[in-house]
C-alpha positions in Angstrom: -12.0 36.1 -0.5 -10.9 33.6 -3.6 -10.9 29.8 -3.5 -7.3 28.6 -4.5 -7.9 25.7 -7.3 -6.1 22.8 -6.4 -5.7 19.6 -9.0 -4.1 17.0 -6.9 -3.7 13.7 -8.7 -5.5 11.4 -6.0 -5.9 7.3 -5.3 -8.4 7.2 -7.8 -7.2 8.8 -10.6 -3.8 7.2 -10.3 -5.9 3.3 -10.0 -7.5 4.5 -12.7 -4.3 5.6 -14.9 -2.3 2.8 -14.1 -5.7 0.5 -15.0 -6.1 1.9 -18.4 -1.8 1.1 -19.2 -2.4 -2.2 -18.0 -5.4 -3.3 -18.9 -6.8 -5.1 -15.8 -9.1 -4.6 -13.2 -9.4 -1.9 -10.4 -9.9 -3.9 -8.0 -6.3 -5.7 -8.9 -4.4 -2.4 -9.5 -5.5 -0.8 -5.9 -4.8 -4.4 -4.5 -1.0 -4.2 -5.9 -0.9 -0.2 -5.4 -2.0 -0.9 -1.2 0.7 -3.6 -1.1 3.4 -1.5 -2.4 2.3 1.4 -0.4 2.7 -1.0 2.9 5.9 -2.7 2.0 7.4 0.9 1.5 6.4 1.7 4.8 7.3 -1.3 6.4 10.8 -0.8 4.9 10.9 2.6 6.2 10.1 1.6 9.7 12.7 -1.1 9.8 15.3 0.3 8.2 14.7 4.1 8.9 15.2 4.9 5.5 14.6 3.5 1.5 16.2 5.1 -1.4 14.4 4.9 -4.6 16.6 5.2 -7.7 15.6 8.5 -9.9 12.8 9.4 -7.6 13.7 10.0 -4.2 15.1 9.2 -0.6 12.7 8.8 2.2 13.9 8.7 5.7 12.5 8.7 9.2 14.2 12.2 11.4 14.1 12.2 15.1 12.6 15.9 16.3 14.2 17.0 19.4 11.6 18.4 22.0 12.1 22.2 22.0 9.9 25.4 22.9 7.6 27.2 20.8 5.6 30.1 21.3 2.4 31.5 20.1 2.7 34.2 17.4 -0.7 35.8 18.2 -0.3 35.7 22.2 3.3 35.0 22.3 2.7 32.4 25.0 5.4 29.4 25.1 5.0 26.0 25.2 6.6 22.6 25.0 6.5 20.8 21.5 7.0 17.1 22.6 9.8 14.9 20.4 8.4 13.1 17.4 9.4 11.0 14.1 8.6 13.1 11.1 9.5 12.1 7.3 11.9 13.2 4.9 11.8 13.3 1.7 15.0 14.4 -0.6 14.2 14.3 -4.3 17.2 13.0 -6.7 18.4 14.9 -9.5 16.8 13.2 -12.6 13.7 13.9 -10.7 14.0 17.8 -10.3 15.5 17.6 -14.0 12.5 15.8 -15.4 10.1 18.5 -13.6 11.8 21.4 -14.5 11.1 20.3 -18.3 7.7 22.1 -18.3 
């Protein structure tokens, strides 16, 4: 079996990237980043949706209870109702990522 290489850009790398651009401490960048994420989460929870121009629209979607099936055993079971998050990217964002 071959190992799949993943080149995920994590929070630490993002903070270091922003640190080099703004020339401030890692601690300050992490605090700002965490505050932005917390603000986005609070807005989404209170409004059920947030739209960031030229990036994406993020919204909470209620999925109803439904019946599922285990494909291996064919056993039926109930999948409970739950909230999930939908991210719809903007046209400009899609254009940018398709340039490369």
